[in-house]
TORKOL-4160 file (C-alpha; in steps of 0.2 Angstrom, whole numbers, padded with zeros to 4 digits, m for minus):
470
<pt num="1" X="0502" Y="0360" Z="0517"/>
<pt num="2" X="0498" Y="0358" Z="0535"/>
<pt num="3" X="0494" Y="0341" Z="0542"/>
<pt num="4" X="0477" Y="0342" Z="0552"/>
<pt num="5" X="0470" Y="0330" Z="0564"/>
<pt num="6" X="0452" Y="0330" Z="0570"/>
<pt num="7" X="0447" Y="0334" Z="0588"/>
<pt num="8" X="0434" Y="0322" Z="0595"/>
<pt num="9" X="0428" Y="0335" Z="0607"/>
<pt num="10" X="0424" Y="0347" Z="0593"/>
<pt num="11" X="0412" Y="0335" Z="0584"/>
<pt num="12" X="0396" Y="0343" Z="0591"/>
<pt num="13" X="0401" Y="0361" Z="0589"/>
<pt num="14" X="0390" Y="0372" Z="0578"/>
<pt num="15" X="0392" Y="0388" Z="0568"/>
<pt num="16" X="0381" Y="0402" Z="0574"/>
<pt num="17" X="0369" Y="0409" Z="0561"/>
<pt num="18" X="0363" Y="0427" Z="0563"/>
<pt num="19" X="0344" Y="0428" Z="0559"/>
<pt num="20" X="0348" Y="0444" Z="0549"/>
<pt num="21" X="0359" Y="0435" Z="0536"/>
<pt num="22" X="0345" Y="0434" Z="0524"/>
<pt num="23" X="0334" Y="0420" Z="0517"/>
<pt num="24" X="0328" Y="0407" Z="0528"/>
<pt num="25" X="0334" Y="0389" Z="0527"/>
<pt num="26" X="0319" Y="0381" Z="0518"/>
<pt num="27" X="0319" Y="0366" Z="0529"/>
<pt num="28" X="0325" Y="0371" Z="0546"/>
<pt num="29" X="0322" Y="0389" Z="0548"/>
<pt num="30" X="0333" Y="0405" Z="0548"/>
<pt num="31" X="0343" Y="0402" Z="0564"/>
<pt num="32" X="0348" Y="0383" Z="0561"/>
<pt num="33" X="0366" Y="0381" Z="0566"/>
<pt num="34" X="0376" Y="0370" Z="0554"/>
<pt num="35" X="0389" Y="0358" Z="0562"/>
<pt num="36" X="0407" Y="0363" Z="0561"/>
<pt num="37" X="0415" Y="0346" Z="0558"/>
<pt num="38" X="0403" Y="0336" Z="0549"/>
<pt num="39" X="0392" Y="0339" Z="0534"/>
<pt num="40" X="0376" Y="0347" Z="0538"/>
<pt num="41" X="0360" Y="0337" Z="0534"/>
<pt num="42" X="0352" Y="0351" Z="0524"/>
<pt num="43" X="0357" Y="0365" Z="0513"/>
<pt num="44" X="0360" Y="0383" Z="0517"/>
<pt num="45" X="0356" Y="0397" Z="0505"/>
<pt num="46" X="0371" Y="0404" Z="0495"/>
<pt num="47" X="0370" Y="0420" Z="0505"/>
<pt num="48" X="0370" Y="0412" Z="0522"/>
<pt num="49" X="0385" Y="0400" Z="0517"/>
<pt num="50" X="0395" Y="0415" Z="0510"/>
<pt num="51" X="0392" Y="0425" Z="0525"/>
<pt num="52" X="0397" Y="0412" Z="0537"/>
<pt num="53" X="0414" Y="0409" Z="0528"/>
<pt num="54" X="0417" Y="0427" Z="0525"/>
<pt num="55" X="0415" Y="0432" Z="0543"/>
<pt num="56" X="0427" Y="0418" Z="0549"/>
<pt num="57" X="0440" Y="0423" Z="0537"/>
<pt num="58" X="0439" Y="0441" Z="0544"/>
<pt num="59" X="0450" Y="0434" Z="0558"/>
<pt num="60" X="0465" Y="0431" Z="0546"/>
<pt num="61" X="0479" Y="0443" Z="0546"/>
<pt num="62" X="0481" Y="0457" Z="0532"/>
<pt num="63" X="0491" Y="0449" Z="0519"/>
<pt num="64" X="0499" Y="0465" Z="0513"/>
<pt num="65" X="0506" Y="0468" Z="0531"/>
<pt num="66" X="0514" Y="0450" Z="0531"/>
<pt num="67" X="0532" Y="0454" Z="0530"/>
<pt num="68" X="0536" Y="0435" Z="0532"/>
<pt num="69" X="0530" Y="0428" Z="0516"/>
<pt num="70" X="0539" Y="0429" Z="0499"/>
<pt num="71" X="0522" Y="0426" Z="0491"/>
<pt num="72" X="0514" Y="0439" Z="0480"/>
<pt num="73" X="0499" Y="0448" Z="0489"/>
<pt num="74" X="0494" Y="0461" Z="0476"/>
<pt num="75" X="0490" Y="0460" Z="0457"/>
<pt num="76" X="0481" Y="0471" Z="0446"/>
<pt num="77" X="0462" Y="0469" Z="0444"/>
<pt num="78" X="0464" Y="0464" Z="0426"/>
<pt num="79" X="0474" Y="0449" Z="0432"/>
<pt num="80" X="0461" Y="0444" Z="0444"/>
<pt num="81" X="0448" Y="0444" Z="0430"/>
<pt num="82" X="0458" Y="0433" Z="0419"/>
<pt num="83" X="0461" Y="0421" Z="0433"/>
<pt num="84" X="0443" Y="0420" Z="0437"/>
<pt num="85" X="0440" Y="0417" Z="0418"/>
<pt num="86" X="0452" Y="0402" Z="0419"/>
<pt num="87" X="0449" Y="0394" Z="0436"/>
<pt num="88" X="0438" Y="0380" Z="0428"/>
<pt num="89" X="0452" Y="0375" Z="0416"/>
<pt num="90" X="0462" Y="0360" Z="0420"/>
<pt num="91" X="0480" Y="0365" Z="0416"/>
<pt num="92" X="0484" Y="0347" Z="0412"/>
<pt num="93" X="0471" Y="0345" Z="0399"/>
<pt num="94" X="0481" Y="0352" Z="0385"/>
<pt num="95" X="0470" Y="0345" Z="0371"/>
<pt num="96" X="0454" Y="0353" Z="0378"/>
<pt num="97" X="0463" Y="0369" Z="0382"/>
<pt num="98" X="0476" Y="0371" Z="0369"/>
<pt num="99" X="0478" Y="0390" Z="0370"/>
<pt num="100" X="0481" Y="0389" Z="0389"/>
<pt num="101" X="0494" Y="0376" Z="0385"/>
<pt num="102" X="0502" Y="0388" Z="0372"/>
<pt num="103" X="0503" Y="0402" Z="0385"/>
<pt num="104" X="0512" Y="0389" Z="0396"/>
<pt num="105" X="0524" Y="0385" Z="0382"/>
<pt num="106" X="0527" Y="0404" Z="0379"/>
<pt num="107" X="0531" Y="0407" Z="0397"/>
<pt num="108" X="0544" Y="0393" Z="0397"/>
<pt num="109" X="0552" Y="0400" Z="0381"/>
<pt num="110" X="0553" Y="0417" Z="0389"/>
<pt num="111" X="0561" Y="0411" Z="0405"/>
<pt num="112" X="0574" Y="0401" Z="0394"/>
<pt num="113" X="0578" Y="0417" Z="0385"/>
<pt num="114" X="0579" Y="0427" Z="0402"/>
<pt num="115" X="0590" Y="0414" Z="0410"/>
<pt num="116" X="0602" Y="0414" Z="0395"/>
<pt num="117" X="0599" Y="0396" Z="0389"/>
<pt num="118" X="0612" Y="0392" Z="0375"/>
<pt num="119" X="0598" Y="0388" Z="0363"/>
<pt num="120" X="0581" Y="0394" Z="0371"/>
<pt num="121" X="0572" Y="0384" Z="0357"/>
<pt num="122" X="0579" Y="0367" Z="0364"/>
<pt num="123" X="0577" Y="0371" Z="0383"/>
<pt num="124" X="0563" Y="0361" Z="0391"/>
<pt num="125" X="0552" Y="0366" Z="0405"/>
<pt num="126" X="0535" Y="0365" Z="0413"/>
<pt num="127" X="0524" Y="0375" Z="0425"/>
<pt num="128" X="0522" Y="0368" Z="0443"/>
<pt num="129" X="0511" Y="0372" Z="0458"/>
<pt num="130" X="0526" Y="0381" Z="0465"/>
<pt num="131" X="0545" Y="0380" Z="0468"/>
<pt num="132" X="0543" Y="0365" Z="0480"/>
<pt num="133" X="0536" Y="0354" Z="0466"/>
<pt num="134" X="0549" Y="0362" Z="0454"/>
<pt num="135" X="0563" Y="0357" Z="0466"/>
<pt num="136" X="0556" Y="0339" Z="0467"/>
<pt num="137" X="0556" Y="0337" Z="0448"/>
<pt num="138" X="0573" Y="0344" Z="0446"/>
<pt num="139" X="0579" Y="0333" Z="0460"/>
<pt num="140" X="0571" Y="0318" Z="0452"/>
<pt num="141" X="0580" Y="0322" Z="0436"/>
<pt num="142" X="0597" Y="0323" Z="0444"/>
<pt num="143" X="0594" Y="0306" Z="0453"/>
<pt num="144" X="0588" Y="0297" Z="0437"/>
<pt num="145" X="0603" Y="0304" Z="0427"/>
<pt num="146" X="0615" Y="0298" Z="0441"/>
<pt num="147" X="0607" Y="0281" Z="0442"/>
<pt num="148" X="0608" Y="0279" Z="0423"/>
<pt num="149" X="0627" Y="0283" Z="0424"/>
<pt num="150" X="0629" Y="0270" Z="0438"/>
<pt num="151" X="0617" Y="0257" Z="0433"/>
<pt num="152" X="0630" Y="0243" Z="0437"/>
<pt num="153" X="0631" Y="0249" Z="0455"/>
<pt num="154" X="0614" Y="0256" Z="0459"/>
<pt num="155" X="0603" Y="0250" Z="0468"/>
<pt num="156" X="0615" Y="0241" Z="0479"/>
<pt num="157" X="0626" Y="0243" Z="0494"/>
<pt num="158" X="0639" Y="0257" Z="0493"/>
<pt num="159" X="0629" Y="0267" Z="0480"/>
<pt num="160" X="0617" Y="0277" Z="0490"/>
<pt num="161" X="0615" Y="0294" Z="0481"/>
<pt num="162" X="0618" Y="0310" Z="0490"/>
<pt num="163" X="0614" Y="0328" Z="0486"/>
<pt num="164" X="0625" Y="0343" Z="0492"/>
<pt num="165" X="0617" Y="0359" Z="0498"/>
<pt num="166" X="0619" Y="0373" Z="0511"/>
<pt num="167" X="0611" Y="0371" Z="0528"/>
<pt num="168" X="0601" Y="0386" Z="0523"/>
<pt num="169" X="0591" Y="0378" Z="0510"/>
<pt num="170" X="0572" Y="0379" Z="0510"/>
<pt num="171" X="0563" Y="0364" Z="0518"/>
<pt num="172" X="0558" Y="0357" Z="0501"/>
<pt num="173" X="0575" Y="0350" Z="0498"/>
<pt num="174" X="0575" Y="0341" Z="0515"/>
<pt num="175" X="0558" Y="0334" Z="0510"/>
<pt num="176" X="0565" Y="0328" Z="0493"/>
<pt num="177" X="0580" Y="0319" Z="0501"/>
<pt num="178" X="0568" Y="0311" Z="0513"/>
<pt num="179" X="0554" Y="0306" Z="0501"/>
<pt num="180" X="0566" Y="0300" Z="0487"/>
<pt num="181" X="0579" Y="0292" Z="0499"/>
<pt num="182" X="0594" Y="0303" Z="0495"/>
<pt num="183" X="0607" Y="0307" Z="0508"/>
<pt num="184" X="0607" Y="0326" Z="0512"/>
<pt num="185" X="0625" Y="0332" Z="0514"/>
<pt num="186" X="0623" Y="0350" Z="0521"/>
<pt num="187" X="0637" Y="0363" Z="0522"/>
<pt num="188" X="0635" Y="0372" Z="0539"/>
<pt num="189" X="0635" Y="0390" Z="0542"/>
<pt num="190" X="0651" Y="0397" Z="0549"/>
<pt num="191" X="0654" Y="0414" Z="0557"/>
<pt num="192" X="0647" Y="0428" Z="0546"/>
<pt num="193" X="0644" Y="0416" Z="0531"/>
<pt num="194" X="0626" Y="0412" Z="0531"/>
<pt num="195" X="0625" Y="0401" Z="0515"/>
<pt num="196" X="0635" Y="0388" Z="0506"/>
<pt num="197" X="0654" Y="0389" Z="0504"/>
<pt num="198" X="0659" Y="0383" Z="0487"/>
<pt num="199" X="0675" Y="0373" Z="0492"/>
<pt num="200" X="0666" Y="0365" Z="0507"/>
<pt num="201" X="0652" Y="0359" Z="0495"/>
<pt num="202" X="0665" Y="0352" Z="0482"/>
<pt num="203" X="0674" Y="0343" Z="0497"/>
<pt num="204" X="0657" Y="0334" Z="0501"/>
<pt num="205" X="0655" Y="0327" Z="0483"/>
<pt num="206" X="0659" Y="0309" Z="0478"/>
<pt num="207" X="0655" Y="0297" Z="0464"/>
<pt num="208" X="0637" Y="0295" Z="0472"/>
<pt num="209" X="0633" Y="0314" Z="0472"/>
<pt num="210" X="0618" Y="0317" Z="0460"/>
<pt num="211" X="0621" Y="0336" Z="0461"/>
<pt num="212" X="0624" Y="0352" Z="0471"/>
<pt num="213" X="0610" Y="0364" Z="0475"/>
<pt num="214" X="0614" Y="0383" Z="0474"/>
<pt num="215" X="0601" Y="0396" Z="0481"/>
<pt num="216" X="0598" Y="0412" Z="0474"/>
<pt num="217" X="0594" Y="0419" Z="0487"/>
<pt num="218" X="0593" Y="0412" Z="0504"/>
<pt num="219" X="0577" Y="0413" Z="0514"/>
<pt num="220" X="0586" Y="0416" Z="0530"/>
<pt num="221" X="0594" Y="0432" Z="0525"/>
<pt num="222" X="0590" Y="0436" Z="0507"/>
<pt num="223" X="0608" Y="0434" Z="0501"/>
<pt num="224" X="0613" Y="0426" Z="0484"/>
<pt num="225" X="0624" Y="0411" Z="0485"/>
<pt num="226" X="0640" Y="0412" Z="0474"/>
<pt num="227" X="0634" Y="0401" Z="0460"/>
<pt num="228" X="0648" Y="0405" Z="0449"/>
<pt num="229" X="0661" Y="0401" Z="0463"/>
<pt num="230" X="0651" Y="0385" Z="0466"/>
<pt num="231" X="0653" Y="0380" Z="0448"/>
<pt num="232" X="0671" Y="0385" Z="0448"/>
<pt num="233" X="0675" Y="0373" Z="0463"/>
<pt num="234" X="0666" Y="0359" Z="0454"/>
<pt num="235" X="0676" Y="0362" Z="0438"/>
<pt num="236" X="0692" Y="0361" Z="0448"/>
<pt num="237" X="0685" Y="0345" Z="0456"/>
<pt num="238" X="0682" Y="0337" Z="0439"/>
<pt num="239" X="0700" Y="0342" Z="0434"/>
<pt num="240" X="0707" Y="0333" Z="0449"/>
<pt num="241" X="0695" Y="0318" Z="0450"/>
<pt num="242" X="0685" Y="0316" Z="0434"/>
<pt num="243" X="0669" Y="0318" Z="0444"/>
<pt num="244" X="0656" Y="0328" Z="0434"/>
<pt num="245" X="0644" Y="0335" Z="0446"/>
<pt num="246" X="0629" Y="0346" Z="0439"/>
<pt num="247" X="0622" Y="0361" Z="0448"/>
<pt num="248" X="0604" Y="0365" Z="0451"/>
<pt num="249" X="0600" Y="0383" Z="0455"/>
<pt num="250" X="0585" Y="0385" Z="0466"/>
<pt num="251" X="0580" Y="0403" Z="0461"/>
<pt num="252" X="0564" Y="0403" Z="0469"/>
<pt num="253" X="0565" Y="0422" Z="0472"/>
<pt num="254" X="0581" Y="0428" Z="0464"/>
<pt num="255" X="0579" Y="0420" Z="0447"/>
<pt num="256" X="0565" Y="0434" Z="0445"/>
<pt num="257" X="0576" Y="0448" Z="0452"/>
<pt num="258" X="0594" Y="0446" Z="0447"/>
<pt num="259" X="0590" Y="0445" Z="0428"/>
<pt num="260" X="0582" Y="0463" Z="0429"/>
<pt num="261" X="0593" Y="0472" Z="0442"/>
<pt num="262" X="0609" Y="0462" Z="0443"/>
<pt num="263" X="0611" Y="0458" Z="0424"/>
<pt num="264" X="0630" Y="0456" Z="0425"/>
<pt num="265" X="0629" Y="0443" Z="0439"/>
<pt num="266" X="0632" Y="0425" Z="0431"/>
<pt num="267" X="0622" Y="0412" Z="0440"/>
<pt num="268" X="0611" Y="0405" Z="0426"/>
<pt num="269" X="0613" Y="0394" Z="0410"/>
<pt num="270" X="0628" Y="0405" Z="0405"/>
<pt num="271" X="0637" Y="0393" Z="0417"/>
<pt num="272" X="0639" Y="0377" Z="0408"/>
<pt num="273" X="0638" Y="0367" Z="0424"/>
<pt num="274" X="0620" Y="0373" Z="0428"/>
<pt num="275" X="0609" Y="0360" Z="0422"/>
<pt num="276" X="0592" Y="0366" Z="0428"/>
<pt num="277" X="0584" Y="0381" Z="0437"/>
<pt num="278" X="0567" Y="0383" Z="0446"/>
<pt num="279" X="0558" Y="0399" Z="0451"/>
<pt num="280" X="0542" Y="0403" Z="0460"/>
<pt num="281" X="0530" Y="0413" Z="0448"/>
<pt num="282" X="0520" Y="0417" Z="0464"/>
<pt num="283" X="0535" Y="0426" Z="0473"/>
<pt num="284" X="0545" Y="0439" Z="0463"/>
<pt num="285" X="0537" Y="0433" Z="0447"/>
<pt num="286" X="0523" Y="0444" Z="0454"/>
<pt num="287" X="0508" Y="0431" Z="0452"/>
<pt num="288" X="0496" Y="0425" Z="0465"/>
<pt num="289" X="0500" Y="0408" Z="0472"/>
<pt num="290" X="0502" Y="0395" Z="0466"/>
<pt num="291" X="0513" Y="0394" Z="0451"/>
<pt num="292" X="0531" Y="0389" Z="0449"/>
<pt num="293" X="0543" Y="0384" Z="0434"/>
<pt num="294" X="0556" Y="0371" Z="0431"/>
<pt num="295" X="0568" Y="0373" Z="0416"/>
<pt num="296" X="0582" Y="0361" Z="0410"/>
<pt num="297" X="0596" Y="0367" Z="0399"/>
<pt num="298" X="0592" Y="0355" Z="0385"/>
<pt num="299" X="0582" Y="0338" Z="0383"/>
<pt num="300" X="0598" Y="0329" Z="0388"/>
<pt num="301" X="0596" Y="0335" Z="0406"/>
<pt num="302" X="0578" Y="0328" Z="0408"/>
<pt num="303" X="0577" Y="0309" Z="0406"/>
<pt num="304" X="0564" Y="0304" Z="0394"/>
<pt num="305" X="0557" Y="0290" Z="0405"/>
<pt num="306" X="0551" Y="0303" Z="0418"/>
<pt num="307" X="0539" Y="0311" Z="0405"/>
<pt num="308" X="0522" Y="0302" Z="0405"/>
<pt num="309" X="0510" Y="0302" Z="0390"/>
<pt num="310" X="0492" Y="0299" Z="0392"/>
<pt num="311" X="0478" Y="0300" Z="0380"/>
<pt num="312" X="0462" Y="0297" Z="0390"/>
<pt num="313" X="0458" Y="0316" Z="0390"/>
<pt num="314" X="0460" Y="0316" Z="0372"/>
<pt num="315" X="0476" Y="0319" Z="0361"/>
<pt num="316" X="0494" Y="0314" Z="0366"/>
<pt num="317" X="0499" Y="0324" Z="0381"/>
<pt num="318" X="0517" Y="0323" Z="0388"/>
<pt num="319" X="0517" Y="0328" Z="0406"/>
<pt num="320" X="0531" Y="0329" Z="0420"/>
<pt num="321" X="0523" Y="0334" Z="0436"/>
<pt num="322" X="0519" Y="0327" Z="0453"/>
<pt num="323" X="0501" Y="0334" Z="0452"/>
<pt num="324" X="0489" Y="0330" Z="0438"/>
<pt num="325" X="0473" Y="0341" Z="0439"/>
<pt num="326" X="0476" Y="0359" Z="0443"/>
<pt num="327" X="0469" Y="0376" Z="0437"/>
<pt num="328" X="0476" Y="0385" Z="0422"/>
<pt num="329" X="0473" Y="0402" Z="0430"/>
<pt num="330" X="0490" Y="0405" Z="0438"/>
<pt num="331" X="0499" Y="0401" Z="0422"/>
<pt num="332" X="0488" Y="0413" Z="0412"/>
<pt num="333" X="0491" Y="0426" Z="0426"/>
<pt num="334" X="0510" Y="0423" Z="0423"/>
<pt num="335" X="0509" Y="0426" Z="0405"/>
<pt num="336" X="0498" Y="0441" Z="0408"/>
<pt num="337" X="0512" Y="0448" Z="0419"/>
<pt num="338" X="0526" Y="0444" Z="0407"/>
<pt num="339" X="0516" Y="0453" Z="0393"/>
<pt num="340" X="0511" Y="0467" Z="0404"/>
<pt num="341" X="0528" Y="0472" Z="0411"/>
<pt num="342" X="0541" Y="0466" Z="0399"/>
<pt num="343" X="0559" Y="0468" Z="0404"/>
<pt num="344" X="0558" Y="0486" Z="0408"/>
<pt num="345" X="0543" Y="0485" Z="0418"/>
<pt num="346" X="0550" Y="0470" Z="0429"/>
<pt num="347" X="0566" Y="0480" Z="0431"/>
<pt num="348" X="0557" Y="0495" Z="0437"/>
<pt num="349" X="0546" Y="0485" Z="0449"/>
<pt num="350" X="0561" Y="0475" Z="0456"/>
<pt num="351" X="0572" Y="0490" Z="0458"/>
<pt num="352" X="0558" Y="0500" Z="0467"/>
<pt num="353" X="0556" Y="0485" Z="0479"/>
<pt num="354" X="0575" Y="0484" Z="0482"/>
<pt num="355" X="0575" Y="0503" Z="0485"/>
<pt num="356" X="0562" Y="0501" Z="0499"/>
<pt num="357" X="0571" Y="0486" Z="0507"/>
<pt num="358" X="0588" Y="0496" Z="0507"/>
<pt num="359" X="0580" Y="0512" Z="0514"/>
<pt num="360" X="0571" Y="0502" Z="0527"/>
<pt num="361" X="0586" Y="0493" Z="0532"/>
<pt num="362" X="0596" Y="0509" Z="0534"/>
<pt num="363" X="0582" Y="0517" Z="0545"/>
<pt num="364" X="0581" Y="0501" Z="0556"/>
<pt num="365" X="0600" Y="0501" Z="0558"/>
<pt num="366" X="0600" Y="0520" Z="0563"/>
<pt num="367" X="0588" Y="0517" Z="0578"/>
<pt num="368" X="0603" Y="0510" Z="0587"/>
<pt num="369" X="0595" Y="0495" Z="0595"/>
<pt num="370" X="0598" Y="0483" Z="0580"/>
<pt num="371" X="0612" Y="0477" Z="0569"/>
<pt num="372" X="0610" Y="0472" Z="0551"/>
<pt num="373" X="0615" Y="0455" Z="0545"/>
<pt num="374" X="0610" Y="0459" Z="0527"/>
<pt num="375" X="0605" Y="0475" Z="0519"/>
<pt num="376" X="0592" Y="0471" Z="0505"/>
<pt num="377" X="0605" Y="0474" Z="0491"/>
<pt num="378" X="0602" Y="0456" Z="0484"/>
<pt num="379" X="0585" Y="0450" Z="0486"/>
<pt num="380" X="0574" Y="0464" Z="0493"/>
<pt num="381" X="0575" Y="0455" Z="0509"/>
<pt num="382" X="0585" Y="0459" Z="0525"/>
<pt num="383" X="0588" Y="0451" Z="0542"/>
<pt num="384" X="0593" Y="0460" Z="0558"/>
<pt num="385" X="0596" Y="0456" Z="0576"/>
<pt num="386" X="0597" Y="0466" Z="0592"/>
<pt num="387" X="0613" Y="0475" Z="0595"/>
<pt num="388" X="0626" Y="0468" Z="0607"/>
<pt num="389" X="0622" Y="0480" Z="0621"/>
<pt num="390" X="0603" Y="0477" Z="0621"/>
<pt num="391" X="0599" Y="0467" Z="0636"/>
<pt num="392" X="0581" Y="0472" Z="0639"/>
<pt num="393" X="0573" Y="0463" Z="0625"/>
<pt num="394" X="0576" Y="0451" Z="0611"/>
<pt num="395" X="0570" Y="0448" Z="0593"/>
<pt num="396" X="0556" Y="0437" Z="0599"/>
<pt num="397" X="0549" Y="0452" Z="0609"/>
<pt num="398" X="0550" Y="0463" Z="0594"/>
<pt num="399" X="0541" Y="0451" Z="0583"/>
<pt num="400" X="0527" Y="0449" Z="0596"/>
<pt num="401" X="0524" Y="0467" Z="0599"/>
<pt num="402" X="0524" Y="0471" Z="0580"/>
<pt num="403" X="0511" Y="0457" Z="0578"/>
<pt num="404" X="0500" Y="0467" Z="0590"/>
<pt num="405" X="0500" Y="0481" Z="0578"/>
<pt num="406" X="0496" Y="0470" Z="0563"/>
<pt num="407" X="0513" Y="0467" Z="0556"/>
<pt num="408" X="0520" Y="0449" Z="0554"/>
<pt num="409" X="0539" Y="0450" Z="0555"/>
<pt num="410" X="0546" Y="0433" Z="0559"/>
<pt num="411" X="0559" Y="0430" Z="0573"/>
<pt num="412" X="0569" Y="0414" Z="0571"/>
<pt num="413" X="0585" Y="0405" Z="0575"/>
<pt num="414" X="0598" Y="0401" Z="0562"/>
<pt num="415" X="0603" Y="0383" Z="0559"/>
<pt num="416" X="0619" Y="0373" Z="0562"/>
<pt num="417" X="0632" Y="0380" Z="0567"/>
<pt num="418" X="0624" Y="0397" Z="0571"/>
<pt num="419" X="0610" Y="0392" Z="0582"/>
<pt num="420" X="0616" Y="0405" Z="0594"/>
<pt num="421" X="0610" Y="0418" Z="0582"/>
<pt num="422" X="0592" Y="0424" Z="0582"/>
<pt num="423" X="0585" Y="0436" Z="0569"/>
<pt num="424" X="0571" Y="0446" Z="0562"/>
<pt num="425" X="0568" Y="0446" Z="0543"/>
<pt num="426" X="0558" Y="0458" Z="0533"/>
<pt num="427" X="0553" Y="0453" Z="0515"/>
<pt num="428" X="0549" Y="0468" Z="0504"/>
<pt num="429" X="0537" Y="0463" Z="0490"/>
<pt num="430" X="0528" Y="0473" Z="0476"/>
<pt num="431" X="0514" Y="0482" Z="0485"/>
<pt num="432" X="0525" Y="0485" Z="0501"/>
<pt num="433" X="0528" Y="0504" Z="0497"/>
<pt num="434" X="0539" Y="0517" Z="0505"/>
<pt num="435" X="0523" Y="0523" Z="0513"/>
<pt num="436" X="0520" Y="0507" Z="0522"/>
<pt num="437" X="0538" Y="0506" Z="0527"/>
<pt num="438" X="0536" Y="0523" Z="0535"/>
<pt num="439" X="0521" Y="0516" Z="0545"/>
<pt num="440" X="0531" Y="0501" Z="0550"/>
<pt num="441" X="0544" Y="0512" Z="0557"/>
<pt num="442" X="0532" Y="0523" Z="0566"/>
<pt num="443" X="0525" Y="0507" Z="0575"/>
<pt num="444" X="0542" Y="0501" Z="0579"/>
<pt num="445" X="0547" Y="0518" Z="0586"/>
<pt num="446" X="0532" Y="0518" Z="0597"/>
<pt num="447" X="0534" Y="0501" Z="0605"/>
<pt num="448" X="0553" Y="0502" Z="0608"/>
<pt num="449" X="0552" Y="0513" Z="0623"/>
<pt num="450" X="0541" Y="0500" Z="0632"/>
<pt num="451" X="0553" Y="0486" Z="0626"/>
<pt num="452" X="0568" Y="0496" Z="0633"/>
<pt num="453" X="0560" Y="0497" Z="0650"/>
<pt num="454" X="0558" Y="0478" Z="0652"/>
<pt num="455" X="0570" Y="0469" Z="0665"/>
<pt num="456" X="0575" Y="0457" Z="0652"/>
<pt num="457" X="0568" Y="0447" Z="0637"/>
<pt num="458" X="0552" Y="0437" Z="0640"/>
<pt num="459" X="0553" Y="0418" Z="0641"/>
<pt num="460" X="0549" Y="0411" Z="0624"/>
<pt num="461" X="0532" Y="0404" Z="0630"/>
<pt num="462" X="0527" Y="0421" Z="0636"/>
<pt num="463" X="0534" Y="0430" Z="0620"/>
<pt num="464" X="0523" Y="0421" Z="0608"/>
<pt num="465" X="0507" Y="0421" Z="0619"/>
<pt num="466" X="0500" Y="0438" Z="0614"/>
<pt num="467" X="0487" Y="0436" Z="0601"/>
<pt num="468" X="0486" Y="0445" Z="0585"/>
<pt num="469" X="0474" Y="0459" Z="0587"/>
<pt num="470" X="0464" Y="0469" Z="0574"/>
């Protein structure tokens, strides 16, 4: 979450209360303005408090037009009702809410089956607040298993654990390495390869490598990393050196796409070297934020000492989580969605989303001002940049102008060794329909003539200065 610091000059600012909002404040009168940055001295009526918060939130962007986020922005009304019914249930209190706990267990079993665990009945897993927490848990399990194998050397000099990954990983993996004192060994991008190279990853491994992370798929461009190729390179490494390095698949998005529309792709527990997988239920799992899932091939991959048991809420409750109290609503919504759609429903939804992505990518390419980096044929996500002969504007200008129309399309630079490359990325999610894609193309077409008349790209400070207008 964002880190916020208070501003001393804001301490005396107040919220303006419209006298027409409703009931009078019983103590101070209708127009009393509550302070912004300290607790008010007296209560407000529910209607007034609601209206103040509601009015301020009107200035947020429209989530359905946010083509930057992977997070689900639409669910059926029935899912919303179920979530409202469960928002007061503490997910961690499995003795008090045994049916919610049972729905979580069923979701884990469904995912183990979906991801081809050799024995779904013995696979272990848990819900989390999202993929970031799931990745932290998976990383901790990898580190603990490595430490147990190297108990005679660790902790100590010359035995610092490392984790191998592509430079394109989501920032949560950099956080894991920072928080848990693990060296991050990153495979850089090269040329038109925007994700990990299997052989380069294997070459970075040594006796202190706790694991290798493969991404399905990359947040930079929507491409799947070659998980099978990664496992094959590590198999060859083991044959040469005896090093047995496990693979964790960060399937934040792709783990809920590939099983349905790329069933022949081997990336999951079908590969013996894959020890754990995570996904975000609140991305292509089609659930509102925040819910994620972490699964291990078998109990052997999850050290028992990482599982805590407490009885002060009643019963005996094994837990593996960074959080304790959290609502059960999202887990219930995930079970509802699994039950509601089934395999065929998920296949239809994800295929439709990919079709929108591929069609939109082709139309943007046909404009002539842009060149595609990916085409939306893996994740329903594609990245593109300006064509080589375009000198009047850059991707940051396009992003700024689309924001003025309500569309949030992020512009960003790629990481090491392709920091020379700047791109736009469009994430197509369930709810971003072909009709909305048509509206996006209309807005893009209407702003391009003005962009083409520019004398050159605006300076970065100028390009991001235009506010979001409604």
